[in-house]
N, C-alpha and C positions, 0 to 999 in steps of 0.2 A: 103274749104273756098275760093278757087281761081276760082271756076267754072264760076261765073258771069263775072269776070274780063277777063278770058281766052276767053269766048264766045264773049265778047265785042271786044277784040283784033282781033278775027277771022273775025269780021264784019267790021274791019277797023278803029275802034276807037283807039286813041293813048294815050290820057291822061285822065285817069278815076279817078274821085273823089268820095269817099264814104261820105255820109252825114247822120248824125243822131242827135237826140236831147236828152237832159236829163232834167227832171223836170216838166213833165206835171201834175203829181199827187200831188205834195206838196201843202200845204196851204199858203206857204210864199216863197218869193224870186223870182228870175227870171227863165225863161226857157232858157237853154243854148244849142246851137248847135255847131257842129264842121264839118269841111270839111277836108278830108285827101286824099292826093295823095301819093300812095306807089310806090316804085320802083319795077320792075318786079322780081328782085332777092331777095326781102325782105323775110327773114325767122325769125320768132319769135314765139316760142312755147308758147301756152297758150292764145293767143288772141281769144276772144269770146265776145258774148253779155255781156256788162258791168254788167248787172243785175245778171249774172250767176257767177260773179267773186267776191271774197272778196275784201274789201277795200285795204288790204295789197297787193293783187295781182294786182289790178288796179294801185296802186301807183308805183309798180315795173315796170309795162308795159308802163306807161305814158312816162318816159324819153326815153325809147328805141324807141317808136314810134316817139317822137319829134326829136330825133337825126338822125333817119334813113329815115324818110319820105321825099319825094321830096318837099312837102308843107303841112303845117297845119295852119288852121285858125279857129277862133271861131266867133260866132254871138250870141247876147243876145237880148231878149225881156224882158222888165222890168215887175214887178208886176202891175204897172200902165197900161201898154199896154195890159197885160193879162185881167185885169178888163174891159178895154175899148173895146177890139175887140174879146174877148173870147180866151180860151187856144189853140184851134186848129189853129186859124189864127195866134196867137202869135208864136206858135211853127213853123209854116211854114215861118213866117217872120224872126225868128231867123235863120232858115236854109238858107234862101235867103241871109241874111246878112253874114253868114259864107262863102258862096260861093263868094259873092261880095268881101269880105275881102281878098280872095286869090289873087286877082289882085293887091292889095296894097303891097304885099310882094315882096321885091327885088328878081328878077330872078325866080319868081314863074311861072311855066308853066300854061297856060290857059287850063282848062279841056274842052274836047269836048264831054264828057258824064258824067252825074251824076247818081250814084246809090244811091237811097234814101230809107231809112227805112220807111215802112208804105204803105199806100194806095194812097197817094197824091203826085203829082208832084208840082214843084214850078213855079211861074209866071216869068219865065226867058227864054231867047232865047238860050237855050242850050239843046241838046238832053238829055233825062232823062228816067230812068226806076225806077218805084216805086216797091219795093220788100217787101211784108209782111213778118215780122220777119227776115228782111234782116240782122239784127245785129248778127244773128246766122247762116247766110248763105253766107255772103260776107265778106272777110277779110278787105276790105276797109271800109265798113260800121261798122264792129266790132271795128276797130281802131278808127273811128270817135266817136263811142259810148263811148269808154274809155276816150278819150280826153274831150268830153262834160261832162261826169259824174265827172271826177276828177276836172275839171275846176269849175263846179257848186258847188261841195262839198267844194272847197277852198273858194268860195264866201260865202257859208253858215257858214263856220268856222269863217270868218271875221265878219259876221253879228252877230255871237254869242258873240263876244267881245263887240258889241254895245248894244245888247239886251240879256243879259245873262239869264234873267228870263225864256226865252222860250226854252233854252237848244238846240239850233240849231246844236251845235257841235255833238250831239248824233243822232238826227233823220233827220237832214238836211232839216227840214221843212215838212216832210211827216206827214200824219195824225195819228200818234201814240196816244195811250191813254194819255200818259204823256203830249204830245203837246196839245191835245184838252183840257186837264185839266188846262194847263197853260193859254190858251186863255180864258177859263171860269173865271179863277182867276184874270187875269191881263187885260183882254180885248185885242183886236188886237193891234199889234204894227205897226209902219209905213211901214213895208215891207210885211205885210200879204195881201193876195189876198181877197179883200173884197166881191167878188162875189161868193166865194167858200163856199159850204156847210161845216159847222163847224166853219166858221168865220162870215158869214153874219147874222146868227141867233143871235149870241152873240152881234154883232154890233147893230142890231135892238132892242135888249132887253135892251140896256143901255140908 
């Protein structure tokens, strides 16, 4: 999991940030990204792509990453922005915000290289490398995926308290059968993504 970081160090990069997002697939809520800079001596068993980990495991790893990382920041694109500019652009926007937010942290080192999960780089004047399935190949990206996922899940649990009829606490906004049935029964709520299949058809039918 350190291969990409070690290769980057060999090329002369000093401060490497892993960047990943969570929440492209759900029908509700924001997309959340994280940027994480790990120390070279960081050792933490079990870090992997957040999608391959149980919620319990992610919740256990979250504080260990937060406590030991040189810097951690998050960026969010709202459901309104997702509907306005599409989910891909909103995901990239949330990633950009996560990286920009690193600079607002007291004492945070400025990254000279971004390792980004996926096929796309960001509109930023920083050296970048896009890595397909990077969250299972780079420890920095994997750590960012865990921070992004746990942060987004926390947001969805809070939204559950406001809109309990949709049971966000269980599915976090993903298109489960129960979630789709709730949308059919109650209609979309104010945090649903109105341009997504499974929501827009219900909205137009009302």
